[in-house]
C-alpha positions in Angstrom: 7.1 -14.4 -16.1 7.5 -17.3 -13.8 5.7 -17.3 -10.4 7.3 -19.8 -8.1 4.2 -19.9 -6.0 3.7 -23.6 -5.5 7.2 -24.1 -4.2 7.3 -20.9 -2.2 4.0 -21.3 -0.5 4.7 -24.9 0.6 8.2 -24.0 1.8 7.4 -20.9 3.8 3.8 -21.1 5.1 4.3 -21.0 8.9 1.9 -23.3 10.8 1.8 -22.9 14.6 1.8 -25.8 17.0 -1.8 -27.0 17.4 -3.7 -26.9 20.7 -6.6 -25.0 22.2 -6.2 -21.2 21.8 -8.5 -18.3 21.1 -7.0 -16.9 17.9 -5.5 -18.6 14.9 -2.9 -17.3 12.4 -0.8 -18.2 9.4 1.7 -16.4 7.2 3.1 -17.1 3.8 4.8 -15.6 0.8 5.0 -16.1 -3.0 7.5 -14.8 -5.5 6.2 -12.3 -8.1 9.5 -11.3 -9.7 8.8 -10.7 -13.4 10.5 -13.1 -15.8 12.7 -11.1 -18.3 12.7 -7.4 -19.0 9.5 -5.4 -18.3 8.6 -1.7 -18.1 9.1 -0.3 -14.6 6.7 1.9 -12.8 6.9 5.1 -10.8 9.2 7.4 -12.8 8.2 9.1 -16.1 11.8 9.8 -16.9 12.7 6.1 -17.6 13.3 5.4 -21.2 13.7 1.6 -21.4 12.5 -1.6 -19.7 14.2 -3.2 -16.7 17.7 -4.6 -16.8 18.0 -7.5 -14.4 16.9 -8.2 -10.9 18.5 -6.7 -7.8 15.9 -8.1 -5.4 13.1 -10.6 -5.8 9.5 -9.2 -5.3 7.0 -10.9 -3.1 3.3 -11.1 -2.3 2.8 -12.0 1.4 -0.2 -13.0 3.4 -1.2 -12.9 7.1 -4.5 -14.7 7.9 -6.1 -14.3 11.3 -9.2 -16.0 12.8 -10.9 -15.0 16.0 -12.5 -17.5 18.5 -15.9 -17.2 16.7 -14.4 -18.2 13.4 -14.4 -14.7 11.8 -11.4 -14.2 9.5 -9.4 -11.5 7.9 -6.4 -11.7 5.4 -3.8 -9.0 5.0 -2.1 -9.2 1.6 1.0 -7.1 1.1 3.2 -6.7 -2.0 6.4 -5.3 -3.4 4.6 -3.3 -6.1 3.7 0.3 -7.0 0.1 -0.3 -6.0 -2.8 -2.7 -6.4 -5.5 -1.2 -8.8 -9.2 -2.2 -8.3 -9.0 -4.1 -11.6 -6.9 -6.7 -9.6 -8.4 -6.4 -6.1 -12.0 -6.6 -7.3 -11.2 -9.7 -9.3 -9.4 -11.4 -6.4 -12.1 -10.4 -4.0 -14.9 -11.8 -6.2 -13.0 -15.2 -6.5 -12.2 -15.2 -2.7 -15.9 -14.8 -2.0 -16.7 -17.8 -4.2 -13.9 -20.1 -3.1 -13.3 -19.1 0.5 -16.5 -17.3 1.6 -14.6 -14.1 2.4 -16.5 -10.9 2.2 -14.9 -7.8 0.8 -14.3 -6.3 4.3 -12.3 -9.4 5.3 -9.5 -8.7 2.7 -6.8 -6.0 2.9 -4.6 -5.4 -0.1 -1.6 -3.1 0.5 1.5 -2.3 -1.6 4.9 -1.0 -0.6 4.9 1.5 -3.5 8.4 0.5 -4.8 9.3 2.6 -7.9 11.6 -0.2 -9.0 8.9 -2.8 -9.8 6.8 -3.5 -12.9 4.0 -1.4 -14.2 0.7 -2.8 -12.9 -2.1 -1.7 -15.3 -4.0 0.7 -15.1 -2.0 2.3 -12.3 -0.3 5.5 -13.6 -1.2 4.4 -17.2 -1.1 8.0 -18.4 2.6 8.1 -17.6 3.5 5.6 -20.3 3.3 5.5 -24.1 4.4 1.9 -24.8 4.5 -0.3 -27.8 1.8 -3.1 -28.0 4.2 -5.8 -27.0 5.1 -4.1 -23.7 1.4 -3.6 -22.8 0.8 -7.3 -23.6 3.6 -8.3 -21.3 2.2 -6.0 -18.6 -1.3 -7.4 -19.0 0.1 -11.0 -18.7 1.9 -10.0 -15.5 -1.3 -8.6 -14.1 -3.3 -11.8 -14.9 -0.6 -14.0 -13.3 -0.5 -11.6 -10.3 -4.2 -12.0 -9.8 -3.9 -15.8 -9.8 -1.0 -15.7 -7.4 -2.7 -13.5 -4.8 -5.8 -15.8 -4.8 -3.6 -18.8 -4.2 -1.8 -17.0 -1.4 -5.1 -16.3 0.3 -6.2 -19.9 0.1 -2.8 -21.1 1.3 -2.9 -18.9 4.3 -6.4 -19.9 5.2 -5.6 -23.5 4.8 -2.7 -23.2 7.3 -4.6 -21.4 10.1 -3.8 -22.8 13.5 -3.7 -21.6 17.1 -1.2 -18.7 17.6 -0.2 -15.8 19.8 -0.3 -12.3 18.2 1.1 -9.3 20.0 1.2 -5.6 19.1 4.4 -3.5 19.5 5.5 -0.1 18.4 8.9 1.2 17.5 10.4 4.2 15.7 12.5 4.8 12.6 13.7 8.3 11.6 14.8 8.2 8.0 11.5 9.7 6.6 11.2 13.4 6.0 8.4 15.6 4.8 9.2 16.5 1.2 6.9 19.5 0.6 9.4 22.3 0.6 8.3 26.0 0.3 10.1 28.0 -2.4 9.7 31.2 -4.4 7.9 29.2 -7.0 5.5 27.6 -4.5 5.7 24.2 -2.9 8.3 21.9 -4.6 9.6 18.4 -3.9 12.5 18.8 -1.5 13.0 18.7 2.2 10.8 20.2 4.9 12.1 19.2 8.3 9.3 21.2 10.0 6.5 19.5 8.1 4.1 16.9 9.4 5.7 13.4 9.9 5.0 10.1 11.6 8.1 8.1 12.6 6.1 5.3 14.3 6.6 1.6 13.3 3.6 -0.5 14.4 4.4 -4.2 14.5 2.2 -7.3 14.7 4.3 -10.2 16.0 3.1 -13.7 15.4 4.3 -16.8 17.3 3.1 -20.3 17.8 1.9 -21.3 21.3 5.5 -22.4 22.2 6.8 -19.0 21.5 8.4 -19.9 18.1 8.4 -16.8 15.9 6.4 -17.2 12.7 6.8 -13.7 11.4 5.8 -10.0 11.8 3.9 -7.3 9.9 5.5 -3.9 10.3 4.6 -0.5 8.9 6.1 2.9 8.2 5.0 6.2 6.6 7.5 6.9 3.9 7.7 6.8 0.1 9.5 3.7 -1.1 11.8 5.8 -3.4 15.3 5.6 -2.2 16.1 4.2 -5.7 15.4 7.0 -8.2 14.8 7.0 -11.9 18.3 6.2 -13.0 18.0 2.7 -11.5 16.8 0.0 -14.0 17.0 -3.2 -11.9 13.9 -4.8 -10.3 13.9 -4.2 -6.6 11.8 -3.7 -3.5 13.7 -0.6 -2.3 14.1 0.0 1.4 10.9 -2.0 2.2 12.3 -4.9 0.3 15.6 -4.7 2.2 13.8 -4.4 5.5 11.8 -7.6 4.9 14.9 -9.5 3.7 16.8 -8.3 6.8 14.1 -9.5 9.1 13.9 -12.9 7.4 17.6 -13.4 7.4 17.7 -12.7 11.2 14.8 -15.2 11.7 15.2 -18.0 9.1 11.9 -19.6 8.1 9.8 -16.6 9.1 7.8 -14.1 7.0 8.5 -10.4 7.3 5.6 -8.2 5.8 5.8 -4.5 5.1 2.7 -2.4 5.4 2.9 1.0 3.7 1.2 3.7 5.9 0.7 7.4 5.0 3.8 8.0 2.9 2.3 10.2 0.2 4.2 13.4 1.1 7.2 11.7 2.9 10.5 10.7 1.3 13.5 8.7 2.6 16.4 10.9 3.4 19.0 10.7 2.1 18.3 8.9 -1.2 19.4 8.2 -4.8 22.1 5.6 -3.9 21.8 1.9 -3.7 23.6 1.6 -0.4 21.0 4.0 1.1 18.2 1.7 0.3 19.9 -1.1 2.2 20.7 1.4 5.0 17.1 2.5 5.4 15.9 -1.0 5.2 18.2 -2.1 8.0 17.1 0.9 10.1 13.4 -0.2 9.7 14.3 -3.8 10.5 16.2 -2.7 13.6 13.3 -0.6 14.7 11.0 -3.7 14.3 13.4 -5.8 16.3 13.7 -3.2 19.1 9.9 -3.0 19.3 9.5 -6.7 19.5 12.1 -6.9 22.3 9.7 -4.9 24.5 6.6 -6.5 26.2 3.8 -6.5 23.7 0.0 -6.3 24.0 -1.6 -9.7 23.5 -4.5 -10.2 21.0 -7.8 -11.1 22.6 -11.5 -10.5 22.0 -13.3 -10.5 18.7 -12.5 -9.5 15.1 -14.7 -6.8 13.6 -14.4 -5.6 10.0 -16.0 -2.8 7.9 -15.6 -1.7 4.3 -17.3 0.9 2.2 -16.8 2.9 -1.0 -17.2 6.6 -0.8 -17.2 9.2 -3.6 -14.4 11.8 -3.2 -15.4 15.1 -5.1 -13.0 16.5 -7.7 -12.7 20.3 -8.5 -15.0 21.5 -11.3 -13.8 21.3 -14.9 -15.2 21.8 -18.3 -14.8 20.4 -21.8 -13.1 23.6 -22.9 -10.4 23.1 -20.3 -9.2 19.9 -22.0 -9.7 21.2 -25.5 -7.2 23.9 -24.6 -4.9 21.3 -23.0 -4.6 19.4 -26.3 -2.1 22.1 -27.4 -0.1 22.0 -24.2 3.7 21.3 -24.7 3.5 18.8 -21.8 2.8 15.4 -23.4 1.3 14.0 -20.3 -1.3 16.7 -20.2 -2.1 16.0 -23.8 -2.7 12.3 -23.0 -4.8 13.3 -20.0 -6.8 15.7 -22.1 -7.6 13.0 -24.8 -8.9 10.7 -22.1 -11.0 13.4 -20.5 -12.5 14.4 -23.8 -13.4 10.7 -24.5 -15.3 10.8 -21.2 -17.1 14.0 -22.2 -18.0 12.4 -25.5 -19.5 9.5 -23.7 -21.4 12.0 -21.5 -19.5 10.6 -18.4 -17.2 13.4 -17.4 -15.0 12.4 -14.4 -16.4 14.4 -11.4 -15.6 12.1 -8.5 -13.3 9.3 -7.4 -14.6 6.0 -6.0 -12.5 5.5 -2.9 -12.2 2.4 -0.5 -12.3 3.0 3.3 -11.8 0.0 5.6 -11.5 -0.8 9.3 -10.1 -4.0 10.9 -10.5 -4.1 14.7 -8.3 -6.9 16.1 -10.1 -7.4 19.4 -8.8 -5.3 22.2 -5.4 -5.0 20.5 -5.5 -2.4 17.7 -7.6 -1.1 14.8 -6.2 -1.0 11.3 -7.6 1.6 8.9 -6.6 0.7 5.3 -7.3 3.6 3.0 -6.8 3.9 -0.8 -4.4 6.0 -2.8 -1.2 7.8 -2.0 -2.4 9.0 1.4 -0.6 12.1 2.8 0.6 11.8 6.4 -1.9 14.4 7.8 -4.7 11.7 7.6 -2.6 9.4 9.8 -1.9 12.0 12.4 -5.4 13.4 12.4 -7.1 10.0 12.7 -4.9 8.9 15.6 -5.4 12.2 17.4 -9.2 11.9 17.0 -9.2 8.5 18.7 -6.7 9.0 21.5 -8.0 6.0 23.6 -7.5 3.6 20.8 -4.4 2.1 19.1 -5.0 3.1 15.5 -2.8 2.1 12.5 -3.7 4.1 9.3 -2.4 2.6 6.1 -2.5 4.2 2.7 -1.9 2.4 -0.6 -4.6 -0.1 0.2 -7.2 -1.8 -2.0 -6.8 0.7 -4.8 -4.1 3.2 -5.7 -5.8 5.6 -8.1 -4.1 8.9 -7.2 -2.7 11.1 -4.4 -5.1 11.8 -1.5 -4.5 15.3 -0.4 -6.2 17.3 2.5 -7.3 20.9 2.7 -3.9 22.3 3.7 -2.1 20.6 0.8 -4.8 21.6 -1.7 -4.5 25.2 -0.6 -0.7 25.1 -0.9 -0.7 23.3 -4.3 2.4 21.4 -5.5 3.0 17.9 -6.8 0.7 15.9 -4.5 -2.3 18.2 -5.0 -2.0 19.1 -8.7 0.9 17.8 -10.9 0.6 14.1 -9.8 -3.0 14.0 -10.9 -1.9 14.4 -14.5 0.1 11.1 -14.4 -2.8 9.4 -12.7 -5.2 10.5 -15.5 -7.3 12.5 -13.2 -9.0 15.7 -14.5 -7.4 17.9 -11.8 -7.2 18.3 -8.1 -9.8 17.3 -5.5 -12.5 19.7 -4.4 -11.7 21.6 -1.1 -14.2 19.6 0.9 -12.5 16.2 0.1 -11.0 16.1 3.6 -14.4 16.5 5.3 -15.9 13.8 3.1 -13.0 11.3 3.8 -12.8 12.1 7.5 -16.5 11.5 7.9 -16.2 8.1 6.1 -13.3 7.1 8.3 -15.4 7.8 11.4 -18.3 5.8 10.0 -16.3 2.6 9.4 -14.6 3.0 12.8 -18.0 3.3 14.5 -19.1 0.1 12.7 -16.3 -1.8 14.3 -17.0 -0.3 17.7 -14.3 2.4 17.9 -15.4 5.6 19.6 -13.6 9.0 19.9 
């Protein structure tokens, strides 16, 4: 693998014109396209490694500094998800090298299913030969180094800027939890919960020159299905590329929101990925064409880990599962029995909850895992006086994060997906209460009130 970071960073870091201003900003990107063939993540049905590159993959950074010198860095990526193995390592080094506390770093992934495996994300899904695991591990190490360099590069380019918030709309996402005679299946549910909003942070220098934008959407990044074997960023990759083509020299960043139970519609054709990407880019442009809300005030950040409870299970459950015809259940059972042997059965999930309040502009709530859209809608409804942006797939992607309704209904997000993530089973019924209370706590710490 070859990371073209030194060239990319120097070429595309955007530095505003310097004179007195309240806030500072910088944006940049570094290429993380794997070199050569590598196993792709997201679909268990794939039977071989990647075959070429359709789109380059990128890590991108947006650094912000308020008038008092307090900083935050948003890091986005064209990957299935950042595991804590990577984000913890980067955060530890960022503290040593740049003095950034954990709450000052946000790591978000587009959740493309056409990128490389990032270990240990979805590790139970794969039974690979040692040489493939070695390649994946090397990629993870280089990725860690690249992210850290990106953070340092962005901080080093901070200069006075103007940041504005805008909101648009894109309509290609659809709720995928379809009721059937066999229960809830993956399909199409036009009446299900959905959020079509496209929140946009627009960054310019003090002369009004566009430096870039960070735009979000709640939709699984899965237009390209399991029969595709080329490395690609899917619709999110096309949206960013479209934005950057329209504005040469800028950086377009995609922030994945609550897309856990949302799918692009239609899907499964290459041209549809480009079509959805263009729709998202157009929504971003239309939003930026309207008057935005200017960033002012102070930066406030909060971060905490909370334990999300899993449903009860016993050793006997997994001893029985060893004889299941589903090979993924067998792999899961072996891992769970190892945990029982070590007297450390998996009863809870360590979960990151974060809040970033950008002065009087907006508050971002980055949450871990494959977050279902209910949490987006509920959080925004609970704080109607605030501009709230809830992002899933942030800081760690360890499994799907379901709520009470979905746990009661069952289906892929609540039950089946947990097998591939190596979890012992679904969450306990009170997981929504635990998570909602934690969200309220971090929001209170940054001064957001219902």
